[in-house]
C-alpha positions as CSV (number, residue, x, y, z in Angstrom):
1,M,1.3,-24.8,-17.1
2,N,1.0,-23.0,-13.8
3,R,-0.5,-19.6,-13.3
4,R,2.8,-17.7,-13.2
5,D,4.0,-19.4,-16.4
6,C,0.7,-18.6,-18.0
7,L,1.0,-14.9,-17.0
8,R,4.6,-14.7,-18.4
9,W,3.3,-16.2,-21.7
10,T,0.6,-13.5,-21.7
11,A,3.1,-10.7,-21.3
12,L,5.2,-12.0,-24.2
13,A,2.1,-12.5,-26.3
14,A,1.0,-8.9,-25.6
15,A,4.3,-7.4,-26.5
16,G,4.5,-9.3,-29.7
17,A,1.0,-8.7,-30.8
18,M,0.7,-4.9,-30.4
19,A,1.2,-4.1,-34.1
20,A,-1.3,-6.8,-35.2
21,T,-3.9,-5.8,-32.6
22,A,-4.8,-2.6,-34.6
23,R,-5.8,-4.9,-37.5
24,A,-7.6,-7.5,-35.2
25,V,-10.5,-5.4,-34.0
26,P,-13.5,-7.8,-33.9
27,A,-16.6,-7.1,-35.9
28,R,-19.2,-5.1,-34.1
29,R,-21.8,-7.3,-32.3
30,T,-25.3,-6.3,-31.4
31,K,-24.0,-5.9,-27.8
32,P,-20.4,-4.6,-27.6
33,R,-18.5,-6.5,-24.8
34,V,-16.6,-4.9,-22.1
35,V,-14.8,-7.0,-19.6
36,I,-13.6,-5.6,-16.3
37,V,-11.0,-7.4,-14.1
38,G,-10.9,-6.4,-10.5
39,G,-13.9,-5.9,-8.1
40,G,-12.8,-3.1,-5.9
41,F,-14.0,0.5,-6.0
42,A,-12.6,1.3,-9.4
43,G,-13.7,-1.8,-11.3
44,C,-17.2,-1.9,-9.8
45,A,-17.8,1.8,-10.3
46,C,-16.8,1.5,-13.9
47,A,-19.1,-1.4,-14.5
48,L,-22.1,0.4,-12.9
49,R,-21.4,3.6,-14.8
50,L,-21.1,1.7,-18.2
51,K,-24.5,0.1,-17.6
52,Y,-26.0,3.5,-16.7
53,L,-24.5,5.2,-19.8
54,D,-25.5,2.4,-22.2
55,P,-27.6,-0.5,-21.0
56,G,-26.8,-2.2,-24.4
57,I,-23.2,-2.8,-23.5
58,A,-22.6,-6.3,-22.2
59,V,-20.5,-5.8,-19.1
60,S,-18.7,-8.6,-17.3
61,L,-16.8,-8.1,-14.1
62,I,-14.3,-10.8,-12.9
63,D,-13.1,-11.1,-9.3
64,P,-12.6,-14.2,-7.1
65,V,-14.2,-12.6,-4.0
66,E,-18.0,-12.7,-3.6
67,R,-18.0,-10.3,-0.7
68,Y,-15.6,-7.3,-0.7
69,T,-14.3,-5.6,2.5
70,T,-13.4,-2.0,2.0
71,C,-10.3,-0.3,3.2
72,P,-12.1,2.9,3.9
73,M,-13.4,2.8,7.5
74,S,-11.3,-0.3,8.3
75,N,-9.3,1.8,10.8
76,E,-12.5,2.3,12.7
77,V,-12.9,-1.5,12.9
78,I,-9.3,-1.8,14.3
79,A,-10.2,0.8,17.0
80,G,-13.4,-1.0,17.9
81,L,-15.7,1.7,16.6
82,R,-17.6,-0.5,14.1
83,D,-17.5,-4.2,13.0
84,L,-16.2,-5.8,9.9
85,A,-19.7,-6.6,8.6
86,S,-20.4,-2.9,8.4
87,I,-17.6,-2.4,5.8
88,T,-18.3,-5.6,3.8
89,V,-20.5,-5.5,0.6
90,S,-21.9,-8.1,-1.7
91,R,-22.1,-8.2,-5.5
92,Q,-25.9,-8.2,-5.6
93,G,-26.1,-4.6,-6.5
94,L,-23.9,-5.2,-9.6
95,R,-26.1,-8.1,-10.6
96,R,-29.3,-6.1,-10.2
97,A,-27.8,-3.4,-12.5
98,G,-27.2,-5.9,-15.2
99,V,-23.5,-6.6,-14.7
100,S,-22.4,-10.2,-15.1
101,F,-20.3,-11.0,-12.1
102,I,-17.9,-13.9,-12.6
103,G,-16.2,-15.3,-9.5
104,D,-12.9,-16.4,-11.0
105,R,-9.3,-15.4,-11.5
106,V,-7.7,-14.2,-14.7
107,L,-4.8,-16.2,-16.0
108,G,-3.9,-14.1,-19.0
109,I,-4.9,-11.7,-21.7
110,D,-4.8,-12.6,-25.4
111,V,-4.4,-9.2,-26.9
112,T,-4.4,-10.3,-30.5
113,R,-7.7,-12.2,-30.2
114,R,-9.0,-9.9,-27.5
115,R,-9.9,-12.6,-25.0
116,V,-9.4,-13.0,-21.3
117,Q,-8.5,-16.5,-20.1
118,L,-10.0,-17.6,-16.8
119,S,-8.6,-20.1,-14.4
120,A,-11.7,-22.3,-14.8
121,G,-10.8,-22.7,-18.5
122,R,-13.3,-20.3,-19.9
123,A,-12.2,-17.5,-22.3
124,L,-14.2,-14.2,-22.5
125,P,-14.1,-12.0,-25.6
126,F,-13.9,-8.3,-25.3
127,E,-13.9,-5.2,-27.4
128,R,-12.6,-3.1,-24.5
129,L,-10.9,-4.5,-21.4
130,V,-10.6,-2.6,-18.1
131,V,-8.0,-3.8,-15.6
132,A,-8.3,-2.6,-12.0
133,P,-5.9,-4.9,-10.1
134,G,-5.3,-2.7,-7.0
135,I,-2.1,-3.2,-5.2
136,R,0.2,-6.0,-4.1
137,L,2.4,-6.0,-1.1
138,L,6.1,-6.3,-1.7
139,W,7.3,-8.9,0.8
140,D,10.9,-9.1,2.1
141,R,11.7,-5.4,1.3
142,I,12.1,-5.3,5.1
143,E,14.4,-8.0,6.2
144,G,12.4,-10.7,8.0
145,Y,9.0,-9.5,7.0
146,D,7.2,-11.9,4.6
147,E,3.7,-13.1,4.3
148,Q,4.1,-15.5,7.2
149,A,5.5,-12.7,9.4
150,S,2.3,-10.7,8.7
151,Q,0.4,-13.3,10.7
152,T,2.2,-12.0,13.8
153,M,2.9,-8.5,12.7
154,P,-0.2,-7.7,10.6
155,H,-0.1,-5.0,7.9
156,A,-3.9,-4.6,7.7
157,W,-3.5,-2.8,4.5
158,Q,-5.8,-5.1,2.6
159,A,-9.0,-5.1,4.7
160,G,-10.5,-8.3,6.0
161,A,-8.8,-11.0,8.0
162,Q,-5.8,-8.8,8.6
163,T,-8.0,-6.0,9.9
164,T,-9.5,-8.4,12.5
165,R,-6.1,-9.8,13.4
166,L,-4.7,-6.3,14.2
167,A,-7.9,-5.3,16.1
168,N,-7.7,-8.5,18.3
169,Q,-4.0,-7.9,19.1
170,L,-4.7,-4.3,20.1
171,H,-7.6,-5.3,22.3
172,S,-5.8,-8.1,24.0
173,M,-2.5,-6.3,24.8
174,Q,-1.6,-5.3,28.3
175,D,-1.9,-1.7,29.4
176,G,1.4,0.0,29.1
177,G,2.4,-1.6,25.9
178,V,3.7,0.1,22.7
179,V,1.8,-0.2,19.4
180,A,4.2,0.5,16.5
181,I,3.2,1.5,13.0
182,S,5.8,1.1,10.3
183,V,5.2,3.3,7.3
184,P,7.0,2.6,4.0
185,S,8.4,5.1,1.5
186,G,7.3,5.3,-2.1
187,L,3.8,5.4,-3.5
188,L,1.2,4.2,-1.1
189,R,-2.5,3.3,-1.1
190,C,-4.2,6.0,1.0
191,P,-1.3,8.1,2.0
192,P,-3.0,9.6,5.1
193,G,-4.1,6.2,6.2
194,P,-1.3,5.3,8.7
195,Y,-1.8,8.6,10.5
196,E,-5.5,8.2,10.7
197,R,-4.8,4.7,12.1
198,A,-2.5,6.2,14.7
199,S,-5.2,8.7,15.7
200,L,-7.9,6.0,16.2
201,I,-5.6,3.6,17.9
202,A,-4.7,6.4,20.3
203,H,-8.4,7.1,20.9
204,Y,-8.9,3.4,21.8
205,L,-5.8,3.4,24.1
206,S,-6.8,6.6,25.8
207,R,-10.0,5.0,27.0
208,H,-9.0,1.5,27.6
209,K,-5.2,1.3,28.1
210,P,-4.2,4.8,29.0
211,R,-0.6,4.0,30.0
212,S,0.1,2.7,26.4
213,K,1.5,4.7,23.5
214,V,1.7,4.7,19.7
215,L,5.1,4.8,17.9
216,I,5.1,5.7,14.2
217,L,8.4,4.6,12.6
218,D,8.3,6.4,9.2
219,A,10.5,5.9,6.1
220,N,9.4,9.4,5.1
221,N,10.3,12.9,6.3
222,S,6.8,14.3,6.1
223,F,3.2,13.2,5.7
224,P,-0.1,14.6,4.4
225,K,-1.5,17.5,6.6
226,Q,1.3,16.8,9.1
227,A,0.7,20.1,11.0
228,Q,-3.1,19.4,11.4
229,F,-2.5,15.8,12.5
230,T,0.2,16.9,15.0
231,D,-1.9,19.6,16.5
232,A,-4.8,17.1,16.9
233,W,-2.5,14.6,18.6
234,N,-1.2,17.2,21.0
235,S,-4.7,18.2,21.9
236,L,-6.5,14.9,22.0
237,Y,-3.7,12.5,23.0
238,P,-0.9,14.4,24.7
239,G,2.2,12.4,25.0
240,M,0.6,9.2,23.5
241,I,1.8,9.4,19.9
242,E,5.5,9.7,18.9
243,W,6.5,10.1,15.2
244,I,10.0,9.3,14.1
245,A,11.0,10.5,10.7
246,M,13.4,8.9,8.2
247,T,16.1,11.4,9.0
248,Q,15.8,10.4,12.6
249,D,16.3,6.8,11.6
250,G,12.6,6.0,11.6
251,A,12.7,3.6,8.7
252,V,12.3,0.0,9.7
253,L,15.1,-2.1,8.2
254,R,14.6,-5.5,9.9
255,V,12.0,-7.2,12.0
256,D,12.4,-10.0,14.6
257,V,9.0,-11.6,14.7
258,A,9.8,-14.0,17.6
259,A,11.1,-11.1,19.8
260,M,8.4,-8.6,18.6
261,T,11.2,-6.2,17.8
262,L,11.6,-3.7,15.0
263,H,15.1,-2.6,14.0
264,T,16.0,0.8,12.6
265,A,19.5,2.2,11.9
266,A,19.3,3.8,15.3
267,G,18.5,0.7,17.3
268,A,15.8,-1.8,18.3
269,H,12.2,-1.2,19.4
270,K,10.5,-4.0,21.3
271,V,6.8,-3.6,21.1
272,A,3.5,-5.2,22.1
273,V,1.8,-4.8,18.7
274,A,3.6,-4.3,15.4
275,N,1.6,-3.0,12.4
276,V,4.1,-3.3,9.6
277,I,2.9,-1.8,6.3
278,P,5.0,-3.0,3.4
279,P,6.0,-1.1,0.2
280,Q,3.4,-1.5,-2.6
281,A,3.2,-2.0,-6.3
282,P,0.3,-2.8,-8.8
283,G,-1.5,-6.1,-8.5
284,E,0.2,-9.1,-9.9
285,L,-1.8,-9.1,-13.2
286,A,-0.4,-5.7,-14.2
287,P,3.3,-6.5,-14.5
288,A,2.7,-10.1,-15.6
289,T,0.7,-9.0,-18.6
290,G,2.9,-6.1,-19.6
291,L,0.7,-3.3,-18.3
292,A,3.3,-2.0,-15.9
293,S,6.2,0.1,-16.9
294,D,9.8,-0.2,-15.7
295,H,8.8,2.2,-12.9
296,G,6.5,-0.5,-11.6
297,W,3.1,1.3,-12.2
298,C,0.8,1.4,-15.2
299,P,1.1,4.3,-17.6
300,I,-2.2,5.5,-19.2
301,R,-3.7,8.2,-21.4
302,P,-5.5,10.4,-18.9
303,G,-8.4,11.2,-21.1
304,T,-9.5,7.6,-21.5
305,F,-7.2,5.6,-19.1
306,E,-6.2,3.4,-22.0
307,S,-2.9,1.8,-21.4
308,T,0.0,3.4,-23.3
309,L,1.6,-0.1,-23.5
310,I,-1.3,-2.3,-24.7
311,P,-4.2,-1.0,-26.9
312,A,-7.8,-1.5,-26.1
313,V,-6.9,-2.2,-22.4
314,H,-7.7,0.5,-19.8
315,V,-6.1,0.6,-16.3
316,I,-7.9,2.4,-13.4
317,G,-7.5,2.7,-9.7
318,D,-4.5,2.3,-7.5
319,A,-2.4,0.6,-10.2
320,C,-2.4,3.3,-12.8
321,I,-0.1,6.4,-13.0
322,A,-2.6,9.2,-12.4
323,D,0.0,11.9,-11.7
324,A,-1.4,14.3,-9.2
325,M,-4.3,12.1,-8.1
326,P,-3.8,10.2,-4.9
327,K,-4.2,6.4,-4.6
328,S,-7.6,6.3,-2.9
329,A,-11.1,4.9,-3.2
330,S,-12.4,8.4,-4.0
331,A,-9.9,9.0,-6.8
332,A,-10.4,5.4,-8.1
333,C,-14.2,6.0,-8.4
334,S,-13.6,9.3,-10.2
335,Q,-11.3,7.6,-12.7
336,A,-13.8,4.9,-13.2
337,Q,-16.5,7.4,-14.1
338,Q,-14.2,9.0,-16.7
339,C,-13.1,5.7,-18.1
340,A,-16.6,4.4,-18.5
341,G,-17.6,7.6,-20.3
342,A,-14.7,7.3,-22.6
343,I,-15.4,3.6,-23.4
344,A,-19.1,4.2,-24.0
345,S,-18.1,7.0,-26.4
346,L,-15.5,5.0,-28.2
347,L,-17.8,2.1,-28.7
348,S,-20.4,4.4,-30.3
349,G,-17.9,6.3,-32.4
350,R,-18.0,9.5,-30.4
351,D,-15.1,11.5,-28.9
352,A,-14.4,10.8,-25.2
353,P,-15.8,13.4,-22.8
354,E,-13.6,16.1,-21.4
355,P,-11.8,14.7,-18.4
356,V,-12.5,16.3,-15.1
357,F,-11.9,14.6,-11.8
358,D,-12.9,15.2,-8.2
359,S,-11.9,13.3,-5.1
360,V,-12.3,13.8,-1.3
361,C,-11.0,11.6,1.5
362,Y,-11.5,11.9,5.2
363,S,-9.2,11.0,8.1
364,M,-10.8,10.4,11.5
365,L,-9.0,11.9,14.4
366,E,-11.6,10.5,16.9
367,P,-15.2,9.4,16.4
368,T,-16.6,13.0,16.1
369,R,-13.7,14.8,14.5
370,A,-11.9,14.4,11.2
371,L,-9.7,16.1,8.6
372,A,-10.7,16.4,5.0
373,F,-8.6,15.9,1.8
374,P,-10.4,17.4,-1.1
375,G,-9.1,17.5,-4.7
376,H,-10.1,18.7,-8.1
377,F,-8.1,17.7,-11.2
378,E,-8.0,18.2,-14.9
379,V,-5.8,17.2,-17.8
380,A,-3.1,19.6,-19.0
381,D,-0.2,18.9,-21.4
382,G,-1.0,15.2,-21.2
383,K,-0.9,14.9,-17.4
384,I,-3.5,14.9,-14.6
385,V,-2.8,18.1,-12.6
386,A,-4.5,19.7,-9.6
387,A,-6.9,22.4,-10.7
388,G,-7.6,25.4,-8.6
389,T,-7.2,25.6,-4.9
390,P,-9.6,23.2,-3.1
391,A,-11.1,24.1,0.2
392,T,-8.8,23.2,3.0
393,D,-9.2,22.4,6.6
394,A,-6.5,24.7,7.9
395,Q,-8.9,25.5,10.7
396,G,-10.1,22.0,10.9
397,L,-9.3,21.6,14.5
398,R,-12.1,24.0,15.4
399,P,-14.7,21.7,17.0
400,E,-17.5,22.7,14.7
401,V,-15.5,22.3,11.5
402,S,-13.8,19.0,12.3
403,A,-17.2,17.7,13.6
404,Q,-18.8,18.6,10.3
405,F,-16.0,16.7,8.5
406,A,-16.7,13.6,10.6
407,R,-20.4,13.8,9.6
408,D,-19.4,14.4,6.0
409,A,-17.2,11.3,6.2
410,E,-20.2,9.1,7.0
411,R,-22.2,10.6,4.1
412,W,-19.2,10.2,1.7
413,Y,-18.8,6.5,2.6
414,A,-22.5,5.8,2.0
415,D,-22.3,7.7,-1.3
416,I,-19.2,5.9,-2.6
417,L,-20.7,2.5,-1.7
418,A,-23.7,3.3,-3.8
419,K,-21.6,4.6,-6.7
420,S,-19.3,1.6,-6.7
421,F,-21.4,-1.4,-5.5
422,A,-25.0,-0.1,-5.7
423,A,-25.0,-0.9,-2.0
C-alpha cells in the first residue's frame, strides 16, 4: 500500500469511526500522551507550552525535517540582508524541554484506536492529537506552472532551497531586468508577504541594479495596508515598483518557463526573474485524513481548536479556519498557546481557559523601516473575531515610527523563536 492509498484508507476509517470513538477513550495512564504532527511554529509552540503547563504529559512531535527554516525573515535572505543559516533552527530546544522529537512522516490516523501510523512502521498511541500540517502549494492552477516549473520560476513560499534559488536568480540577473511577483487570490500564508518581498527586492535593486524594476501581477484588487506600502514605495523606490490589480488583468493565467514569460488576459510579460506564488490549501495530511472541509480548510472549535470533524484531534496554524486571524507565524503561535492550555485542562478534567489571542507581524520596507500588523482577537458567537482597535501604523512612514517597528521586528523574531523552538 503506498502513502496516498494509506491516507485515503485513513480518511474512510476516520469517517466511519466517529460514533465509536466516543466509547473508545483509552484508560488514563500515569502519563497522558499527546502527539503533535508538524514541526513548524504552531506544532513546536504547542509542544513547548504543554510541557511547561504539565511536565507530566508525554509529548511527542513528529516531523521529517531535523532543521527547520522559517518563512519569517526569509525575504531578507532573498534581498541579501541575512543568510539562510540565520533563519534555520534545530530541534535541540524541544528535546531539552522534554519533548520527544520523532523524525518521520505520518501515514495515517486510526481514530478508533487513537494511534498515529508512521512511515517507519511504528504506531504511536495518543489521548489527544494535534495536527499542524501548514500549507501545500496547489500546482497547475496556473497553466504551465507545476513543481518542475518552480525550479526555474521559484515560489520561495516555503523557506529553504527555494529561498536560495530566488536569491541567486536576483543577484545574477543583469541590470535593467524585470523581477515579476505573481500573487494568487484566495487564502494565503502571510498575506502582506508578497508586498514586503517587493519592497526588499526593490531595496536590493536600487543599490545594485538601479535600472531594474519590480512588477507585481496580482490576482487581487487590494492588499493589506496598501496605502502605507504604496506611499513607502513612492518615497523609497520611485518608479521602481509597479502593481497591477486583478481588474487591470493582473492575474497570471499561464506561464511559459522556457521563454520566461508570464501571460495575463491583457498580454505577455517577459521577465528576467519570475517569482510565482501558487494558490494554497492545508498540508496534504489534512484533506487525506478527513480534517479538511469541503471548503478546503479545517474547521475547529475556537476555544480548544478541536476539529469539528474528528474528535480528540486538534488543528492549529495555517491549516485551520481561524476566522479573523491571519495565517501567520504569530497567529499560529498564539493558537498553539490556547490549544495547549485547553488540552492540559481537558486531560486533568478542568474547563478550557477563556480564549484570547494576540498576534503581530512586521513587513520590512528597507533594513531600517517597517510596517506593523498588530491584532487582538477573542471568541464571540462561536467565531474568532477582532477585539477592540489595535494600534495602527497610520503614520508609520514617519522615520522615527517606522524605524521603531524595524527594531521591534528583530525583537519579535527572537521572541517567537524562543516560544516555538526554545531557540
